[in-house]
C-alpha positions in Angstrom: 0.0 0.0 0.0 2.9 2.3 0.7 4.3 1.9 -2.8 0.9 2.8 -4.3 0.8 5.9 -2.1 4.3 6.9 -3.2 3.4 6.5 -6.9 0.2 8.6 -6.5 2.2 11.2 -4.6 4.7 11.4 -7.4 1.9 11.8 -10.0 0.3 14.5 -7.9 3.6 16.3 -7.5 4.1 16.3 -11.3 0.6 17.7 -11.8 1.0 20.3 -9.0 3.8 22.0 -10.8 1.4 22.8 -13.7 1.8 21.7 -17.2 5.5 22.0 -17.8 7.1 21.2 -21.2 8.0 17.7 -20.0 4.4 16.9 -18.9 3.0 18.3 -22.1 5.4 16.2 -24.3 4.8 13.1 -22.2 1.0 13.4 -22.5 1.1 14.4 -26.2 3.4 11.5 -27.1 2.1 8.6 -24.9 -1.5 9.6 -24.1 -2.7 12.0 -26.8 -6.1 13.5 -26.6 -7.7 15.8 -29.2 -10.5 18.2 -29.1 -11.4 21.5 -27.6 -12.7 20.1 -24.3 -9.4 18.3 -23.6 -7.4 21.4 -24.2 -9.6 23.5 -21.9 -9.8 21.2 -18.9 -7.3 20.1 -16.4 -5.3 16.9 -16.8 -6.7 14.0 -14.9 -4.2 11.9 -13.0 -5.1 8.8 -15.0 -3.8 10.3 -18.2 -0.4 11.0 -16.6 -0.3 7.5 -15.1 -1.3 6.0 -18.5 1.4 8.0 -20.3 4.1 7.0 -17.9 2.9 3.4 -18.2 3.2 3.5 -22.0 6.6 5.1 -21.7 7.8 2.4 -19.3 6.5 -0.4 -21.5 8.3 1.1 -24.5 11.5 1.4 -22.6 11.3 -2.2 -21.4 10.7 -3.5 -24.9 13.6 -1.4 -26.3 16.0 -2.6 -23.6 15.1 -6.3 -23.3 17.4 -8.7 -24.9 
């Protein structure tokens, strides 16, 4: 349970800083959303988690074997 809490705290920390260039690039590359509504609303934490998950999976595939 502590690992989950730590992971969620990390995601909230990233979102708390606002949409920095790194967050924008991460979301646009690994969890893209289009449309006016998505541009005008705040980023839900699940999008950031999903983007990091896709990035991690890509990295594992590239570095395995």
